[in-house]
VEXMAR-916866 format. One line per field, with one value per atom (N, C-alpha, C, O, CB): x, y, z; residue number from 0; residue in one letter. Coordinates in pm, whole numbers, plus 50000, padded with zeros to 5 digits. Glycine has a CB too. Layout:
<pts>
x	[X | ...]
y	[Y | ...]
z	[Z | ...]
n	[NUM | ...]
res	[A | ...]
</pts>
This chain:
<pts>
x	[50083 | 50012 | 50096 | 50195 | 49923 | 50056 | 50119 | 50019 | 49896 | 50172 | 50104 | 50019 | 50079 | 50199 | 50018 | 49987 | 50034 | 49942 | 49826 | 50013 | 50009 | 49926 | 49914 | 50012 | 49990 | 49788 | 49754 | 49650 | 49576 | 49693 | 49662 | 49592 | 49482 | 49479 | 49682 | 49380 | 49239 | 49226 | 49244 | 49086 | 49195 | 49165 | 49049 | 49012 | 49321 | 49007 | 48921 | 48959 | 48874 | 48895 | 49096 | 49139 | 49157 | 49199 | 49277 | 49126 | 49119 | 49036 | 48924 | 49097 | 49059 | 48953 | 48836 | 48726 | 49013 | 48842 | 48722 | 48669 | 48744 | 48749 | 48530 | 48501 | 48562 | 48600 | 48353 | 48573 | 48629 | 48568 | 48637 | 48609 | 48421 | 48377 | 48387 | 48388 | 48250 | 48396 | 48448 | 48580 | 48611 | 48433 | 48663 | 48808 | 48824 | 48899 | 48897 | 48747 | 48737 | 48688 | 48746 | 48653 | 48587 | 48530 | 48633 | 48647 | 48400 | 48707 | 48796 | 48914 | 48965 | 48845 | 48943 | 49054 | 49004 | 49071 | 49098 | 48880 | 48818 | 48800 | 48797 | 48717 | 48787 | 48757 | 48901 | 48899 | 48709 | 49012 | 49147 | 49166 | 49281 | 49262 | 49072 | 49090 | 49176 | 49241 | 49146 | 49180 | 49269 | 49155 | 49035 | 49368 | 49206 | 49094 | 49139 | 49239 | 49066 | 49073 | 49098 | 49076 | 48965 | 48995 | 49171 | 49175 | 49174 | 49149 | 49264 | 49210 | 49202 | 49177 | 49236 | 49334 | 49094 | 49058 | 49072 | 49018 | 48908 | 49145 | 49116 | 49156 | 49250 | 49166 | 49075 | 49062 | 49150 | 49151 | 48942 | 49220 | 49333 | 49265 | 49265 | 49513 | 49212 | 49146 | 49256 | 49227 | 49072 | 49383 | 49489 | 49503 | 49508 | 49610 | 49510 | 49570 | 49432 | 49436 | 49694 | 49331 | 49209 | 49223 | 49201 | 49194 | 49253 | 49294 | 49252 | 49253 | 49449 | 49217 | 49173 | 49298 | 49342 | 49030 | 49361 | 49461 | 49384 | 49296 | 49565 | 49433 | 49390 | 49491 | 49593 | 49341 | 49479 | 49570 | 49525 | 49432 | 49618 | 49574 | 49524 | 49612 | 49733 | 49516 | 49547 | 49608 | 49574 | 49470 | 49551 | 49677 | 49654 | 49787 | 49897 | 49598 | 49765 | 49888 | 49962 | 49899 | 49850 | 50091 | 50185 | 50127 | 50147 | 50318 | 50054 | 50021 | 49890 | 49877 | 50015 | 49814 | 49693 | 49727 | 49656 | 49593 | 49822 | 49865 | 49936 | 49922 | 49951 | 50012 | 50077 | 49973 | 49995 | 50172 | 49850 | 49753 | 49683 | 49641 | 49663 | 49667 | 49610 | 49691 | 49640 | 49599 | 49834 | 49916 | 49913 | 49909 | 50060 | 49915 | 49910 | 49773 | 49759 | 49951 | 49673 | 49538 | 49544 | 49614 | 49414 | 49474 | 49487 | 49421 | 49468 | 49419 | 49281 | 49213 | 49270 | 49239 | 49079 | 49352 | 49402 | 49548 | 49604 | 49398 | 49605 | 49733 | 49755 | 49678 | 49763 | 49850 | 49901 | 49989 | 50039 | 49966 | 50008 | 50113 | 50258 | 50343 | 50083 | 50285 | 50412 | 50473 | 50394 | 50424 | 50590 | 50643 | 50610 | 50610 | 50775 | 50577 | 50512 | 50605 | 50568 | 50488 | 50743 | 50840 | 50869 | 50900 | 50969 | 50858 | 50872 | 50753 | 50767 | 50871 | 50639 | 50504 | 50515 | 50471 | 50359 | 50574 | 50596 | 50699 | 50694 | 50635 | 50803 | 50895 | 50854 | 50920 | 51001 | 50735 | 50667 | 50579 | 50539 | 50580 | 50546 | 50466 | 50548 | 50670 | 50415 | 50465 | 50531 | 50444 | 50325 | 50510 | 50557 | 50487 | 50413 | 50456 | 50605 | 50279 | 50201 | 50233 | 50254 | 50061 | 50238 | 50288 | 50138 | 50075 | 50424 | 50104 | 49961 | 49986 | 50085 | 49886 | 49913 | 49921 | 49828 | 49709 | 49911 | 49879 | 49794 | 49682 | 49607 | 49883]
y	[49880 | 50015 | 50117 | 50117 | 50027 | 50225 | 50338 | 50477 | 50478 | 50318 | 50584 | 50696 | 50815 | 50825 | 50735 | 50896 | 51012 | 51122 | 51107 | 50976 | 51234 | 51355 | 51434 | 51449 | 51447 | 51486 | 51559 | 51669 | 51667 | 51459 | 51763 | 51889 | 51900 | 51822 | 52017 | 51997 | 52026 | 52177 | 52226 | 51923 | 52234 | 52378 | 52416 | 52331 | 52479 | 52539 | 52586 | 52579 | 52571 | 52708 | 52583 | 52566 | 52418 | 52394 | 52640 | 52331 | 52191 | 52155 | 52206 | 52115 | 52067 | 52038 | 51971 | 51985 | 51938 | 51904 | 51832 | 51891 | 51966 | 51704 | 51873 | 51926 | 51828 | 51718 | 51948 | 51869 | 51787 | 51642 | 51542 | 51851 | 51640 | 51503 | 51413 | 51291 | 51503 | 51472 | 51400 | 51366 | 51265 | 51473 | 51420 | 51382 | 51272 | 51177 | 51508 | 51288 | 51170 | 51047 | 50940 | 51196 | 51058 | 50939 | 50884 | 50763 | 50975 | 50969 | 50926 | 50838 | 50735 | 51045 | 50904 | 50825 | 50684 | 50582 | 50907 | 50685 | 50582 | 50466 | 50348 | 50624 | 50511 | 50420 | 50338 | 50246 | 50523 | 50365 | 50306 | 50237 | 50212 | 50414 | 50207 | 50127 | 50190 | 50124 | 49989 | 50329 | 50410 | 50471 | 50475 | 50544 | 50510 | 50554 | 50686 | 50687 | 50437 | 50785 | 50918 | 50887 | 50851 | 51041 | 50901 | 50890 | 50979 | 50967 | 50840 | 51115 | 51237 | 51352 | 51353 | 51260 | 51447 | 51571 | 51681 | 51669 | 51570 | 51800 | 51901 | 52032 | 52035 | 51889 | 52139 | 52257 | 52367 | 52396 | 52293 | 52431 | 52552 | 52680 | 52701 | 52526 | 52756 | 52874 | 52966 | 53031 | 52938 | 52976 | 53055 | 53058 | 53152 | 53009 | 52908 | 52870 | 52834 | 52789 | 52718 | 52851 | 52814 | 52649 | 52628 | 52934 | 52561 | 52439 | 52327 | 52342 | 52442 | 52218 | 52103 | 52006 | 51978 | 52029 | 51952 | 51861 | 51700 | 51677 | 51908 | 51611 | 51481 | 51399 | 51398 | 51447 | 51315 | 51202 | 51075 | 51024 | 51188 | 51018 | 50885 | 50783 | 50801 | 50886 | 50660 | 50522 | 50425 | 50433 | 50457 | 50331 | 50238 | 50156 | 50186 | 50308 | 50056 | 49982 | 50054 | 50119 | 49832 | 50042 | 50087 | 50068 | 50159 | 50011 | 49954 | 49925 | 50007 | 50057 | 49785 | 50021 | 50105 | 50261 | 50331 | 50077 | 50314 | 50450 | 50450 | 50557 | 50501 | 50362 | 50374 | 50379 | 50452 | 50258 | 50303 | 50326 | 50450 | 50503 | 50230 | 50505 | 50653 | 50753 | 50842 | 50698 | 50738 | 50841 | 50835 | 50937 | 50828 | 50717 | 50698 | 50725 | 50716 | 50558 | 50761 | 50784 | 50932 | 51015 | 50760 | 50962 | 51119 | 51214 | 51321 | 51149 | 51150 | 51237 | 51253 | 51350 | 51197 | 51162 | 51157 | 51225 | 51246 | 51017 | 51258 | 51326 | 51424 | 51520 | 51375 | 51414 | 51528 | 51630 | 51717 | 51478 | 51616 | 51705 | 51679 | 51767 | 51835 | 51547 | 51525 | 51393 | 51299 | 51549 | 51371 | 51254 | 51152 | 51167 | 51259 | 51031 | 50897 | 50857 | 50844 | 50767 | 50834 | 50777 | 50880 | 50837 | 50743 | 51011 | 51106 | 51081 | 51071 | 51270 | 51071 | 51053 | 50925 | 50917 | 51049 | 50816 | 50694 | 50696 | 50624 | 50602 | 50799 | 50813 | 50881 | 50876 | 50878 | 50949 | 51035 | 50947 | 50995 | 51146 | 50811 | 50747 | 50717 | 50710 | 50623 | 50702 | 50685 | 50538 | 50507 | 50834 | 50468 | 50339 | 50373 | 50451 | 50213 | 50291 | 50302 | 50202 | 50085 | 50297 | 50243 | 50122 | 50095 | 50172 | 50199 | 49978 | 49939 | 49908 | 49840 | 49801 | 49948 | 49911 | 49811 | 49819 | 50017 | 49712 | 49595 | 49622 | 49531 | 49485]
z	[49998 | 50007 | 50018 | 50091 | 50115 | 49931 | 49902 | 49922 | 49918 | 49757 | 49943 | 49966 | 49869 | 49844 | 50129 | 49821 | 49719 | 49767 | 49806 | 49544 | 49758 | 49787 | 49656 | 49583 | 49904 | 49628 | 49502 | 49543 | 49640 | 49387 | 49449 | 49487 | 49393 | 49297 | 49483 | 49410 | 49326 | 49365 | 49477 | 49378 | 49262 | 49289 | 49164 | 49084 | 49281 | 49165 | 49083 | 48938 | 48849 | 49123 | 48915 | 48765 | 48714 | 48601 | 48743 | 48794 | 48755 | 48667 | 48676 | 48847 | 48565 | 48450 | 48516 | 48461 | 48327 | 48618 | 48682 | 48790 | 48852 | 48723 | 48839 | 48962 | 49055 | 49015 | 48984 | 49187 | 49286 | 49282 | 49261 | 49422 | 49305 | 49313 | 49197 | 49213 | 49348 | 49071 | 48951 | 48959 | 48895 | 48833 | 49017 | 49032 | 49137 | 49119 | 49072 | 49254 | 49334 | 49266 | 49284 | 49443 | 49192 | 49121 | 49027 | 49019 | 49043 | 48954 | 48869 | 48939 | 48893 | 48801 | 49063 | 49141 | 49183 | 49164 | 49276 | 49243 | 49274 | 49183 | 49220 | 49309 | 49056 | 48930 | 48906 | 48824 | 48781 | 48967 | 48958 | 49090 | 49127 | 48928 | 49158 | 49294 | 49388 | 49470 | 49274 | 49379 | 49482 | 49585 | 49558 | 49399 | 49688 | 49788 | 49856 | 49928 | 49906 | 49835 | 49908 | 50060 | 50100 | 49855 | 50133 | 50288 | 50366 | 50486 | 50332 | 50288 | 50369 | 50274 | 50166 | 50454 | 50306 | 50219 | 50311 | 50421 | 50153 | 50281 | 50336 | 50257 | 50179 | 50457 | 50286 | 50224 | 50260 | 50380 | 50236 | 50186 | 50231 | 50166 | 50044 | 50159 | 50251 | 50215 | 50156 | 50056 | 50338 | 50210 | 50159 | 50009 | 49930 | 50217 | 49991 | 49839 | 49765 | 49651 | 49836 | 49818 | 49739 | 49676 | 49557 | 49608 | 49752 | 49701 | 49809 | 49931 | 49670 | 49738 | 49823 | 49819 | 49707 | 49764 | 49933 | 49936 | 49952 | 50034 | 50065 | 49866 | 49860 | 49895 | 49825 | 49741 | 50013 | 50019 | 49981 | 50045 | 50140 | 49892 | 49827 | 49864 | 49871 | 49673 | 49892 | 49910 | 49788 | 49721 | 50049 | 49767 | 49671 | 49639 | 49686 | 49549 | 49558 | 49520 | 49401 | 49318 | 49478 | 49397 | 49306 | 49161 | 49080 | 49328 | 49120 | 49010 | 48983 | 48871 | 49000 | 49056 | 49037 | 49031 | 48958 | 49156 | 49097 | 49086 | 48961 | 48901 | 49205 | 48899 | 48769 | 48662 | 48565 | 48744 | 48672 | 48571 | 48572 | 48468 | 48575 | 48705 | 48719 | 48653 | 48585 | 48865 | 48673 | 48620 | 48465 | 48396 | 48674 | 48417 | 48271 | 48197 | 48075 | 48244 | 48289 | 48229 | 48177 | 48235 | 48340 | 48074 | 48034 | 48132 | 48171 | 47890 | 48175 | 48253 | 48391 | 48460 | 48259 | 48435 | 48554 | 48558 | 48666 | 48595 | 48437 | 48440 | 48525 | 48531 | 48332 | 48593 | 48680 | 48632 | 48704 | 48784 | 48491 | 48438 | 48474 | 48463 | 48480 | 48521 | 48552 | 48519 | 48512 | 48676 | 48499 | 48452 | 48535 | 48657 | 48436 | 48474 | 48542 | 48644 | 48761 | 48437 | 48602 | 48687 | 48806 | 48917 | 48604 | 48781 | 48906 | 49007 | 49129 | 48859 | 48943 | 49035 | 49108 | 49223 | 48945 | 49045 | 49107 | 49222 | 49322 | 49008 | 49190 | 49294 | 49421 | 49524 | 49243 | 49407 | 49505 | 49598 | 49704 | 49433 | 49558 | 49640 | 49779 | 49786 | 49567 | 49878 | 50007 | 50044 | 50029 | 50127 | 50095 | 50149 | 50291 | 50377 | 50172 | 50298 | 50422 | 50513 | 50480 | 50400 | 50622 | 50749 | 50814 | 50886 | 50900 | 50773 | 50849 | 50995 | 51021 | 50781 | 51089 | 51218 | 51261 | 51232 | 51292 | 51334 | 51371 | 51476 | 51512 | 51425]
n	[0 | 0 | 0 | 0 | 0 | 1 | 1 | 1 | 1 | 1 | 2 | 2 | 2 | 2 | 2 | 3 | 3 | 3 | 3 | 3 | 4 | 4 | 4 | 4 | 4 | 5 | 5 | 5 | 5 | 5 | 6 | 6 | 6 | 6 | 6 | 7 | 7 | 7 | 7 | 7 | 8 | 8 | 8 | 8 | 8 | 9 | 9 | 9 | 9 | 9 | 10 | 10 | 10 | 10 | 10 | 11 | 11 | 11 | 11 | 11 | 12 | 12 | 12 | 12 | 12 | 13 | 13 | 13 | 13 | 13 | 14 | 14 | 14 | 14 | 14 | 15 | 15 | 15 | 15 | 15 | 16 | 16 | 16 | 16 | 16 | 17 | 17 | 17 | 17 | 17 | 18 | 18 | 18 | 18 | 18 | 19 | 19 | 19 | 19 | 19 | 20 | 20 | 20 | 20 | 20 | 21 | 21 | 21 | 21 | 21 | 22 | 22 | 22 | 22 | 22 | 23 | 23 | 23 | 23 | 23 | 24 | 24 | 24 | 24 | 24 | 25 | 25 | 25 | 25 | 25 | 26 | 26 | 26 | 26 | 26 | 27 | 27 | 27 | 27 | 27 | 28 | 28 | 28 | 28 | 28 | 29 | 29 | 29 | 29 | 29 | 30 | 30 | 30 | 30 | 30 | 31 | 31 | 31 | 31 | 31 | 32 | 32 | 32 | 32 | 32 | 33 | 33 | 33 | 33 | 33 | 34 | 34 | 34 | 34 | 34 | 35 | 35 | 35 | 35 | 35 | 36 | 36 | 36 | 36 | 36 | 37 | 37 | 37 | 37 | 37 | 38 | 38 | 38 | 38 | 38 | 39 | 39 | 39 | 39 | 39 | 40 | 40 | 40 | 40 | 40 | 41 | 41 | 41 | 41 | 41 | 42 | 42 | 42 | 42 | 42 | 43 | 43 | 43 | 43 | 43 | 44 | 44 | 44 | 44 | 44 | 45 | 45 | 45 | 45 | 45 | 46 | 46 | 46 | 46 | 46 | 47 | 47 | 47 | 47 | 47 | 48 | 48 | 48 | 48 | 48 | 49 | 49 | 49 | 49 | 49 | 50 | 50 | 50 | 50 | 50 | 51 | 51 | 51 | 51 | 51 | 52 | 52 | 52 | 52 | 52 | 53 | 53 | 53 | 53 | 53 | 54 | 54 | 54 | 54 | 54 | 55 | 55 | 55 | 55 | 55 | 56 | 56 | 56 | 56 | 56 | 57 | 57 | 57 | 57 | 57 | 58 | 58 | 58 | 58 | 58 | 59 | 59 | 59 | 59 | 59 | 60 | 60 | 60 | 60 | 60 | 61 | 61 | 61 | 61 | 61 | 62 | 62 | 62 | 62 | 62 | 63 | 63 | 63 | 63 | 63 | 64 | 64 | 64 | 64 | 64 | 65 | 65 | 65 | 65 | 65 | 66 | 66 | 66 | 66 | 66 | 67 | 67 | 67 | 67 | 67 | 68 | 68 | 68 | 68 | 68 | 69 | 69 | 69 | 69 | 69 | 70 | 70 | 70 | 70 | 70 | 71 | 71 | 71 | 71 | 71 | 72 | 72 | 72 | 72 | 72 | 73 | 73 | 73 | 73 | 73 | 74 | 74 | 74 | 74 | 74 | 75 | 75 | 75 | 75 | 75 | 76 | 76 | 76 | 76 | 76 | 77 | 77 | 77 | 77 | 77 | 78 | 78 | 78 | 78 | 78 | 79 | 79 | 79 | 79 | 79 | 80 | 80 | 80 | 80 | 80 | 81 | 81 | 81 | 81 | 81]
res	[M | M | M | M | M | Y | Y | Y | Y | Y | S | S | S | S | S | F | F | F | F | F | V | V | V | V | V | T | T | T | T | T | Y | Y | Y | Y | Y | H | H | H | H | H | N | N | N | N | N | S | S | S | S | S | E | E | E | E | E | S | S | S | S | S | E | E | E | E | E | L | L | L | L | L | F | F | F | F | F | L | L | L | L | L | D | D | D | D | D | Q | Q | Q | Q | Q | Y | Y | Y | Y | Y | I | I | I | I | I | Q | Q | Q | Q | Q | L | L | L | L | L | I | I | I | I | I | N | N | N | N | N | G | G | G | G | G | F | F | F | F | F | D | D | D | D | D | L | L | L | L | L | E | E | E | E | E | V | V | V | V | V | V | V | V | V | V | E | E | E | E | E | Q | Q | Q | Q | Q | S | S | S | S | S | Y | Y | Y | Y | Y | D | D | D | D | D | V | V | V | V | V | K | K | K | K | K | Y | Y | Y | Y | Y | D | D | D | D | D | E | E | E | E | E | T | T | T | T | T | T | T | T | T | T | L | L | L | L | L | V | V | V | V | V | I | I | I | I | I | H | H | H | H | H | G | G | G | G | G | T | T | T | T | T | K | K | K | K | K | E | E | E | E | E | N | N | N | N | N | F | F | F | F | F | E | E | E | E | E | R | R | R | R | R | F | F | F | F | F | F | F | F | F | F | M | M | M | M | M | D | D | D | D | D | D | D | D | D | D | E | E | E | E | E | G | G | G | G | G | S | S | S | S | S | L | L | L | L | L | S | S | S | S | S | L | L | L | L | L | D | D | D | D | D | I | I | I | I | I | D | D | D | D | D | E | E | E | E | E | A | A | A | A | A | L | L | L | L | L | D | D | D | D | D | E | E | E | E | E | L | L | L | L | L | V | V | V | V | V | P | P | P | P | P | V | V | V | V | V | V | V | V | V | V | M | M | M | M | M | S | S | S | S | S | A | A | A | A | A]
</pts>
């Protein structure tokens, strides 16, 4: 299981709920969502497998305008507590 942080704002192509649906469509889960008034953006913390993140990063609609290898390098392993 890995974690990735992404951001959504009013300039994003999709509405927030559409973006979350897109994320969920790749078997990824938004586990945290917070809004920053100062930057007018929503921070999304996403959990999922490396393979599902790779599929998400390669998708045109889910494109984060960054290199796929760089995005995969930003994945942080999630330590699950028992």
